[in-house]
Structure formats: structure tokens, C-alpha cells
C-alpha positions as CSV (number, residue, x, y, z in Angstrom):
1,M,10.3,20.4,13.0
2,L,9.4,20.3,9.3
3,Q,12.6,22.0,8.4
4,D,14.6,19.8,10.8
5,D,13.1,16.7,9.1
6,V,14.1,17.9,5.7
7,V,17.6,18.4,7.0
8,V,17.6,14.8,8.1
9,M,16.5,13.7,4.6
10,K,19.3,15.7,3.0
11,K,21.9,14.2,5.4
12,L,20.7,10.7,4.5
13,G,21.2,11.5,0.8
14,L,17.5,11.1,-0.2
15,K,16.6,12.1,-3.7
16,A,12.9,11.8,-3.3
17,Y,10.3,11.8,-0.4
18,R,6.8,10.5,-0.6
19,F,4.1,11.9,1.5
20,S,0.3,12.2,1.5
21,L,-2.1,15.2,1.5
22,S,-5.0,15.3,3.9
23,W,-8.4,16.0,2.3
24,P,-9.9,17.5,5.5
25,R,-6.8,19.6,6.1
26,I,-7.2,21.2,2.7
27,L,-11.1,21.2,2.6
28,P,-12.4,21.0,6.2
29,G,-15.9,21.1,4.9
30,G,-15.3,18.5,2.3
31,R,-16.1,20.7,-0.7
32,L,-14.8,23.8,-2.4
33,C,-18.0,25.6,-1.6
34,H,-17.2,25.4,2.1
35,G,-13.9,27.0,1.7
36,V,-10.2,26.0,1.2
37,S,-8.0,26.1,4.3
38,K,-5.2,28.6,3.7
39,E,-3.3,27.2,6.6
40,G,-3.6,23.7,5.2
41,V,-2.4,24.7,1.8
42,Q,0.4,26.7,3.2
43,F,1.6,23.7,5.3
44,Y,2.1,21.7,2.1
45,N,3.6,24.6,0.2
46,D,6.2,24.9,3.0
47,L,7.0,21.2,2.8
48,I,7.2,21.1,-1.0
49,D,9.4,24.2,-1.1
50,A,11.7,22.9,1.6
51,L,12.1,19.6,-0.2
52,L,12.9,21.2,-3.5
53,A,15.4,23.6,-1.9
54,A,17.2,20.5,-0.6
55,D,17.1,18.9,-4.1
56,I,14.5,16.3,-3.0
57,E,11.7,15.4,-5.4
58,P,8.3,15.3,-3.8
59,Y,6.0,12.3,-4.6
60,I,2.5,13.2,-3.4
61,T,-0.3,10.8,-2.6
62,I,-3.7,12.5,-2.8
63,F,-5.7,10.1,-0.7
64,H,-4.4,8.0,2.2
65,W,-7.8,7.1,3.8
66,D,-8.9,10.3,5.6
67,I,-12.1,11.3,4.0
68,P,-13.7,14.4,5.6
69,Q,-16.0,13.3,8.4
70,C,-18.8,15.6,7.1
71,L,-19.0,13.6,3.9
72,Q,-18.9,10.3,5.7
73,L,-21.9,11.5,7.8
74,E,-23.7,13.1,4.9
75,Y,-23.9,10.1,2.5
76,G,-21.7,7.3,3.8
77,G,-18.4,8.3,2.2
78,F,-17.1,5.8,-0.4
79,L,-20.2,3.6,-0.1
80,H,-22.0,6.2,-2.2
81,E,-21.2,7.3,-5.8
82,R,-21.5,10.9,-4.8
83,V,-18.0,10.6,-3.4
84,V,-16.6,10.5,-6.9
85,Q,-17.6,14.1,-7.7
86,D,-16.3,15.4,-4.4
87,F,-13.0,13.5,-5.0
88,I,-12.6,15.1,-8.4
89,E,-13.0,18.5,-6.9
90,Y,-10.5,17.8,-4.2
91,S,-8.0,16.4,-6.6
92,E,-8.2,19.4,-8.9
93,I,-7.5,21.7,-6.0
94,C,-4.3,19.7,-5.3
95,F,-3.2,19.9,-9.0
96,W,-4.0,23.7,-9.0
97,E,-2.2,24.5,-5.8
98,F,0.8,22.3,-6.0
99,G,1.2,21.0,-9.5
100,D,3.6,23.8,-10.6
101,R,6.2,22.1,-8.5
102,V,5.0,18.5,-8.0
103,K,5.9,16.2,-10.9
104,Y,4.8,12.8,-9.4
105,W,1.2,12.2,-8.3
106,I,-0.4,9.1,-6.7
107,T,-4.1,9.2,-6.6
108,L,-4.8,6.5,-4.0
109,N,-2.7,4.7,-1.4
110,E,-3.5,1.0,-0.9
111,P,-7.2,1.1,-1.8
112,W,-7.3,-2.6,-1.0
113,S,-6.3,-1.9,2.7
114,F,-8.8,0.9,3.0
115,T,-11.6,-1.2,1.5
116,V,-11.0,-4.6,3.2
117,Q,-9.9,-3.3,6.6
118,G,-12.6,-0.7,6.7
119,Y,-15.6,-2.6,5.2
120,V,-14.8,-6.3,5.9
121,A,-12.4,-6.7,8.8
122,G,-13.7,-3.7,10.7
123,A,-10.1,-2.7,11.7
124,F,-9.9,0.7,10.0
125,P,-12.4,3.5,9.9
126,P,-15.4,3.4,9.3
127,N,-15.0,0.0,11.1
128,R,-17.7,-1.8,9.2
129,G,-17.6,-5.6,9.2
130,V,-19.6,-8.6,9.8
131,T,-23.4,-8.7,10.1
132,P,-25.2,-10.0,13.2
133,K,-25.9,-13.2,11.3
134,D,-22.3,-13.7,10.2
135,T,-20.3,-16.6,11.5
136,E,-17.0,-16.7,13.4
137,E,-15.5,-17.8,10.1
138,T,-15.2,-14.2,8.8
139,K,-13.7,-13.0,12.0
140,K,-11.1,-15.8,11.8
141,H,-10.2,-14.7,8.3
142,A,-9.9,-11.1,9.5
143,R,-7.2,-12.0,11.9
144,L,-5.0,-13.3,9.0
145,H,-4.9,-10.0,7.3
146,R,-2.8,-6.9,7.9
147,G,-4.3,-5.0,10.8
148,G,-7.2,-7.4,11.2
149,G,-7.9,-8.7,14.6
150,K,-6.6,-5.6,16.3
151,L,-9.9,-3.7,16.4
152,L,-12.5,-6.4,16.0
153,A,-14.4,-5.0,18.9
154,A,-15.0,-1.9,16.9
155,F,-17.1,-3.7,14.3
156,K,-20.1,-1.7,13.0
157,Y,-22.4,-4.0,11.1
158,G,-22.3,-3.8,7.4
159,N,-22.4,-6.3,4.5
160,P,-19.0,-7.8,3.8
161,G,-20.4,-9.5,0.7
162,T,-21.4,-6.3,-1.1
163,E,-20.0,-3.2,0.6
164,P,-16.3,-3.8,-0.2
165,Y,-17.0,-4.2,-3.9
166,K,-19.1,-1.0,-3.9
167,V,-16.3,0.9,-2.1
168,A,-13.6,-0.5,-4.4
169,H,-15.6,0.4,-7.5
170,N,-16.1,4.0,-6.3
171,L,-12.4,4.3,-5.5
172,I,-11.4,3.1,-8.9
173,L,-13.7,5.7,-10.5
174,C,-12.3,8.4,-8.2
175,H,-8.8,7.5,-9.4
176,A,-9.8,7.4,-13.1
177,H,-11.6,10.7,-13.0
178,A,-8.6,12.4,-11.2
179,V,-6.2,11.1,-13.8
180,D,-8.6,12.3,-16.5
181,I,-8.7,15.8,-15.0
182,Y,-4.9,15.9,-14.6
183,R,-4.3,14.8,-18.2
184,T,-6.9,17.0,-19.7
185,K,-6.2,20.3,-17.8
186,Y,-2.8,20.1,-16.1
187,Q,-0.3,17.5,-17.4
188,E,0.8,19.3,-20.5
189,S,1.6,22.6,-18.8
190,Q,2.9,21.1,-15.5
191,G,4.9,18.2,-17.0
192,G,4.1,15.6,-14.3
193,K,3.1,12.0,-14.2
194,I,0.3,10.3,-12.3
195,G,-0.4,6.8,-11.1
196,I,-1.8,4.7,-8.3
197,T,-0.3,2.7,-5.4
198,N,-1.5,-0.8,-4.6
199,C,-0.4,-3.4,-2.0
200,I,0.3,-7.0,-2.5
201,S,1.2,-9.9,-0.2
202,W,2.4,-12.4,-2.7
203,N,0.4,-15.6,-2.8
204,E,2.7,-18.6,-3.1
205,P,1.0,-22.0,-3.8
206,L,1.1,-24.2,-0.7
207,T,1.6,-27.3,-2.8
208,D,2.4,-28.2,-6.3
209,S,-1.2,-29.2,-7.1
210,Q,-3.0,-27.3,-9.8
211,E,-5.8,-26.5,-7.3
212,D,-3.3,-24.6,-5.1
213,K,-1.6,-22.9,-8.1
214,D,-5.0,-21.7,-9.3
215,A,-5.9,-20.6,-5.7
216,A,-2.7,-18.6,-5.5
217,T,-3.5,-16.8,-8.7
218,R,-7.0,-16.0,-7.4
219,G,-5.4,-14.7,-4.2
220,N,-3.3,-12.3,-6.2
221,D,-6.3,-11.4,-8.3
222,F,-8.5,-10.6,-5.3
223,M,-5.8,-8.3,-3.8
224,L,-3.6,-6.7,-6.5
225,G,-5.6,-7.5,-9.6
226,W,-8.8,-6.1,-8.1
227,F,-7.4,-2.6,-8.6
228,V,-4.7,-3.0,-11.2
229,E,-6.6,-5.0,-13.8
230,P,-9.3,-2.3,-14.3
231,V,-6.8,0.5,-14.8
232,V,-4.8,-1.7,-17.3
233,T,-7.7,-3.4,-19.2
234,G,-10.9,-1.6,-18.1
235,E,-12.3,-4.8,-16.5
236,Y,-12.1,-6.7,-13.3
237,P,-10.1,-10.0,-13.1
238,E,-11.9,-13.0,-14.6
239,S,-11.7,-14.9,-11.4
240,M,-13.5,-12.1,-9.5
241,I,-16.2,-12.0,-12.1
242,K,-16.6,-15.7,-11.8
243,Y,-16.6,-16.1,-8.0
244,V,-18.3,-12.8,-6.9
245,G,-20.9,-12.9,-9.6
246,D,-23.6,-10.1,-9.7
247,R,-22.3,-8.7,-6.4
248,L,-19.4,-7.3,-8.3
249,P,-20.3,-3.9,-9.9
250,K,-19.9,-3.4,-13.6
251,F,-18.3,-0.5,-15.4
252,S,-20.4,1.2,-18.1
253,E,-18.9,1.4,-21.5
254,K,-18.1,5.1,-20.8
255,E,-16.5,4.2,-17.5
256,E,-14.5,1.4,-19.0
257,K,-12.9,3.8,-21.5
258,L,-12.2,6.2,-18.7
259,V,-10.6,3.6,-16.4
260,K,-8.6,1.7,-19.0
261,G,-5.0,3.1,-19.2
262,S,-5.5,5.6,-16.4
263,Y,-1.9,5.5,-15.2
264,D,1.6,6.6,-16.2
265,F,3.1,4.3,-13.6
266,L,2.0,1.8,-11.0
267,G,3.1,2.0,-7.4
268,I,3.6,-1.2,-5.3
269,N,3.7,-1.6,-1.5
270,Y,5.3,-4.9,-0.7
271,Y,6.0,-6.2,2.8
272,T,5.4,-10.0,2.9
273,S,4.1,-13.1,1.3
274,T,1.9,-16.1,2.3
275,Y,1.3,-19.7,1.3
276,T,-2.1,-20.1,-0.4
277,S,-4.2,-23.2,-0.9
278,D,-7.6,-24.0,-2.5
279,D,-10.6,-23.9,-0.2
280,P,-13.5,-25.9,-1.7
281,T,-15.7,-25.3,1.3
282,K,-19.0,-23.5,0.5
283,P,-19.3,-20.6,2.9
284,T,-22.6,-20.0,4.8
285,T,-22.6,-16.3,4.1
286,D,-21.2,-14.0,1.4
287,S,-18.0,-12.2,2.3
288,Y,-15.0,-10.9,0.5
289,F,-12.8,-13.1,2.8
290,T,-14.4,-16.3,1.5
291,D,-15.3,-15.3,-2.1
292,S,-11.9,-16.3,-3.5
293,H,-12.2,-19.8,-2.0
294,T,-8.6,-19.7,-0.7
295,K,-6.9,-20.4,2.6
296,T,-3.7,-18.6,3.6
297,S,-0.9,-19.7,6.0
298,H,2.5,-18.5,7.0
299,E,3.7,-22.1,7.3
300,R,4.4,-25.1,5.1
301,N,5.0,-28.4,6.8
302,K,5.4,-26.4,10.1
303,V,8.2,-24.4,8.5
304,P,7.5,-20.6,8.4
305,I,7.6,-18.9,5.1
306,G,10.1,-16.5,6.7
307,A,11.2,-14.9,10.0
308,Q,8.4,-13.1,11.7
309,A,8.8,-9.4,12.3
310,G,7.2,-7.2,14.9
311,S,3.6,-7.5,13.5
312,D,1.8,-10.7,13.4
313,W,1.1,-10.4,9.6
314,L,4.7,-9.5,8.6
315,Y,7.0,-12.4,7.7
316,I,10.3,-11.6,6.0
317,V,10.1,-13.0,2.5
318,P,12.5,-11.2,0.2
319,W,12.0,-13.5,-2.8
320,G,8.4,-12.5,-2.9
321,I,9.2,-9.0,-4.3
322,Y,10.9,-10.7,-7.3
323,R,7.8,-12.8,-7.9
324,V,5.5,-9.7,-7.8
325,M,7.7,-7.8,-10.2
326,V,8.0,-10.5,-12.8
327,D,4.3,-11.3,-12.6
328,M,3.3,-7.6,-13.1
329,K,5.6,-7.3,-16.1
330,K,4.0,-10.4,-17.7
331,R,0.3,-9.7,-16.8
332,Y,0.0,-6.0,-16.9
333,N,1.8,-4.9,-20.1
334,D,5.2,-4.2,-18.7
335,P,4.3,-1.1,-16.7
336,V,6.6,1.5,-15.2
337,I,6.8,0.5,-11.5
338,Y,7.8,2.4,-8.3
339,I,8.2,0.5,-5.1
340,T,6.3,3.0,-3.0
341,E,6.6,1.1,0.3
342,N,8.9,-1.7,1.5
343,G,9.9,-2.1,5.1
344,V,9.9,-4.1,8.3
345,D,8.9,-3.4,11.9
346,E,10.1,-4.3,15.4
347,V,8.1,-4.4,18.6
348,N,8.3,-1.1,20.5
349,D,10.2,-2.6,23.5
350,K,9.9,0.1,26.1
351,S,12.4,-1.7,28.3
352,K,15.1,-0.8,25.8
353,T,17.1,2.4,26.1
354,S,17.2,4.6,23.1
355,T,20.8,3.5,22.5
356,E,19.7,-0.2,22.4
357,A,16.8,0.6,20.1
358,L,19.1,2.0,17.5
359,K,20.6,-1.4,16.9
360,D,18.2,-2.5,14.1
361,D,20.3,-5.0,12.1
362,I,17.1,-6.8,11.1
363,R,16.1,-3.7,9.1
364,I,19.5,-3.5,7.3
365,H,19.2,-7.2,6.3
366,Y,15.6,-6.8,5.2
367,H,16.4,-4.0,2.8
368,Q,19.6,-5.6,1.5
369,E,17.8,-8.8,0.7
370,H,14.8,-7.1,-0.9
371,L,17.0,-4.9,-3.0
372,Y,18.9,-7.9,-4.1
373,Y,15.8,-9.6,-5.5
374,L,14.5,-6.3,-6.9
375,K,17.7,-6.0,-8.9
376,L,17.3,-9.6,-10.2
377,A,13.9,-8.6,-11.5
378,M,15.3,-5.4,-13.1
379,D,18.0,-7.5,-14.7
380,Q,15.2,-9.5,-16.4
381,G,13.6,-6.3,-17.8
382,V,11.2,-5.3,-15.1
383,N,10.8,-1.5,-15.5
384,V,11.4,-0.3,-11.9
385,K,12.1,3.4,-11.6
386,G,12.2,4.0,-7.9
387,Y,12.2,2.5,-4.4
388,F,10.8,4.1,-1.2
389,I,11.2,2.6,2.3
390,W,8.6,2.5,5.0
391,S,9.4,4.4,6.9
392,L,11.8,7.3,7.4
393,F,10.7,7.9,10.9
394,D,9.0,5.7,13.5
395,N,5.3,6.5,13.1
396,F,1.8,5.8,14.3
397,E,0.5,2.7,12.5
398,W,-3.2,2.6,11.7
399,A,-4.0,-0.5,13.7
400,A,-0.9,-1.1,15.8
401,G,-0.4,2.5,16.9
402,F,2.9,3.1,18.6
403,S,3.3,-0.6,19.5
404,V,5.7,-1.2,16.6
405,R,8.5,0.7,15.0
406,F,9.1,0.8,11.2
407,G,11.5,3.8,10.9
408,V,15.2,4.0,10.1
409,M,15.1,7.1,12.3
410,Y,14.2,6.5,16.0
411,V,11.6,8.8,17.5
412,D,11.6,9.3,21.2
413,Y,8.0,9.4,22.1
414,A,8.6,9.7,25.9
415,N,10.6,13.0,26.1
416,G,7.7,15.1,24.7
417,R,10.0,16.6,22.0
418,Y,9.9,13.6,19.7
419,T,13.6,13.7,19.2
420,R,14.9,11.9,16.1
421,L,17.9,9.7,16.3
422,P,19.5,7.7,13.4
423,K,19.3,3.9,13.8
424,R,22.0,1.7,12.3
425,S,19.8,1.2,9.3
426,A,19.8,5.0,8.7
427,V,23.6,5.0,8.6
428,W,23.5,2.0,6.2
429,W,21.1,3.9,3.9
430,R,23.2,7.0,4.0
431,N,26.3,5.0,3.0
432,F,24.3,3.2,0.3
433,L,22.8,6.3,-1.2
434,T,25.9,8.5,-1.1
435,K,28.5,5.9,-2.1
436,P,26.6,2.7,-3.1
437,T,29.7,0.9,-4.4
438,A,30.9,0.7,-0.8
439,V,27.9,-1.2,0.4
440,P,27.3,-4.4,-1.6
441,L,23.8,-5.8,-1.7
442,K,23.6,-9.1,0.1
443,N,21.1,-11.8,-0.8
444,E,19.4,-13.9,1.9
445,P,21.3,-17.0,3.1
446,E,19.6,-19.5,0.8
447,K,21.1,-22.2,-1.2
448,S,21.5,-21.5,-4.9
449,E,19.3,-24.4,-6.0
450,D,16.6,-23.3,-3.5
451,R,16.8,-19.8,-5.0
452,R,16.4,-21.1,-8.5
453,K,13.3,-23.0,-7.5
454,R,11.8,-19.9,-5.8
455,L,12.4,-17.8,-8.9
456,R,10.9,-20.5,-11.2
457,G,7.8,-20.8,-9.0
458,S,8.7,-24.3,-8.0
459,T,7.4,-25.6,-4.7
């Protein structure tokens, strides 16, 4: 099936394919001393070689949330600083085994999602969330975030006011040390580049008040800035330092030097945006969800921010990607940016035939409109070097499972062979990639004056 999937990529005209490595697949015992899985390494060698034979560039993510269970049980995984040394060892094995052919490395995928969904919302493993004394307020906030609310029953008590900040801190140090190892020992000989992928749901001020504008900035700081600001400046965002206080870990002088500048490029996963307003309410307990003193909504004056997709968190807001790009250029020293995920889902309607399920015009419009706004940002000097869709194939989503479909390729889960069939969006992408002048980018049906207001940040 691996070879068949690469054939599909080739037919679609893909020039690059992004995938992640599995830590426990390569190191089942978590560490080198417990042995490297030859079968695991061979699996990735086969994939990398097949991609290169098809003239497709592999972009590899080292960590996409699957820490070996033995390390989770031994010391609590990313809650403990010991994970940093183990991650360094795992990363170096990846560079050693695959770096002769891989030229683009991503250390972490969406550390925000791993941290918040795993240690505040309780929706992703290890499913840690509210304490017994916590209020319904935190659970309410959880339902407003990607994946939150789906697995609230799986909560394992933790401390949502301290644990996410510890986990994030260790993740950032893992990233920085991996970059340092790569630059020191491998980059010159292998000739690759290394970065990190973060996610952002753009926070748009609900009103034109200064309070809401400041709240929107805090919302972006507490999501994207939490992980980008340190790798650019060596420090956390000022708003987080102010609002989280001594619960926010500090980098030592040595760590600050290590973290600052630890990227060749920044990856961005963008799906949606929200309206954000100031929340002056003093929370009864400490929690990441209330630390920013913001409230989010997908409506303004009962008008949705965009059409809702298959997931309850995903509203289609193409102009948001423009706002993210321009903001990053301004705030983060004009970095090289790759859009490492952008996509839309539909509900997996089992009453539809496979032929009916292939008619995904919503996905074509989604990508057309996002590419339109991305091109606007590039025309203003934003240094975007690549764009990856989520996803090539329908897949198993972390919280939603098989209940939604993100792929441009339909996967038949029912026949036991997982047959792949091209949706209309796959045909559109093939035409766009092989003869782009024949497929003009279309912008969303928005009046020109409304568009100008969006791009200026007017409400």
C-alpha cells in the first residue's frame, strides 16, 4: 500500500510530502540502550526512498505526540525534565538514519495542541485535566477548543494551572536541543534545514474597543506566541509573563541562548479563526483556559465568523490566514514560513455512497480562497516557501476518529481494503499543480470594501 500511495502522490503532481516519525516505532523501549527497531527504521527508509524515486521531497516531523508509553510510566513523560535528554537521543537517531536523504526537518508538530488538549482539556493522551475542586468553567472552555469536549469523560486529574506550562517548557527545550544537535553535528554535511510547526486559530477582536483588541493579541500570544516567541527572542510573550506570573517557568541564561534563534523556518497549521473579547472576570481557580482573560466566540451579533465545517471548532475563515502571515512577518523578524497544514473536513455521512462522497466542492472552495489570501500576503513580502494540505487521505483524527473526513482522497473504510478514490478536490489539485494557469484562484464572495476592512484589521 505504501508504494500505491506514492503512485497517487505522483499522479496528483505533488512535489513534497510531509509525514511524521513514530518515536516508539523506532525506539520501542524509549531509549537507544533498549535497542533500535530495524523494522521501524526500514519502514521509513522504504517510504523516503519511494518518495525520492518519484521526485517528491520528504518533509519529516520528528514528534507528533506519541511518546513511548514506557517513558510516560517511568517519569510522567513531558511533565518531567528527563524527557529532554531522551528526546535528544531519539532526534539524533533520526538525523543519523535518515538525514543523508532528508533535507527538511520539523522537530514538533503543534506543541500547543499536545499541551492544551493533553494537560488542560483532557481530550488527548495522557488525558489530564481539571482537578476535583475545579469548576464547570474550565470544562466549558474546553469545549470551545479543537478536540475539547469530545473526551471529557476521560479526564485524569492534574493541575491545569501549572502542568501545561511545565510541559510546554520541556517541549521547547526538546526542540532547541534537537536543533542544536542537528546544527552542530549534521547540518553542514547533510545540507538540510530544521524548524518547528505551530498552530494558530487567529483571534479577531469582537469589537473595536481597545480592551477587545488587547484581548485578541493576548489570545494569539497564548497560542502561537507561547511557542514562537521563545524560539525567536529567547523569552515568553510579555502578556504571558504578566498574566501567568510565577507559574510560568523561566529559561536559564544558558537555555535562553540555546532557544533563541533555534529555527531555519517556522511551520504554521491554520484552519480557522475566532472572535475574541476581554474577560475581566477573576477566575476561582488557576487554569490555562482562564489565564489569558479572554472569551472566544464564533459569532458577532449572531452572525457566524464563517460557514461551519464538519467539526464543531472549524469555521471557514480564509482571510484569517492573511492576518496570521502579516502578523508573523511584523512580530517575528520576517521568518521563512511553510504552511504545514491547511484543510477542511466534512462529516463522515455513512448514508452516502462512495460516488456521492467524492463530490467535495466545499474543499475546493476552501483551498481556492485560502490560497488567494495567502498570495495576498506573499505579495506584501511575507516569505512563504511552501503549502501542505491536510490531508491527502481521509484519516483517523485524534479526537474525532473516523467521524469526519479531511482528505482529498476518499478512503473506503467499509470494504476492508481501504480503497483510495480521488474526490473532486483531488482532481482540482492535480490540475492546479500540473497546469496552474488553467485553474485561477478564486477569492471568497466578499465585497471589496469588506475585504479591505478585514485586511486592515477593522471591525
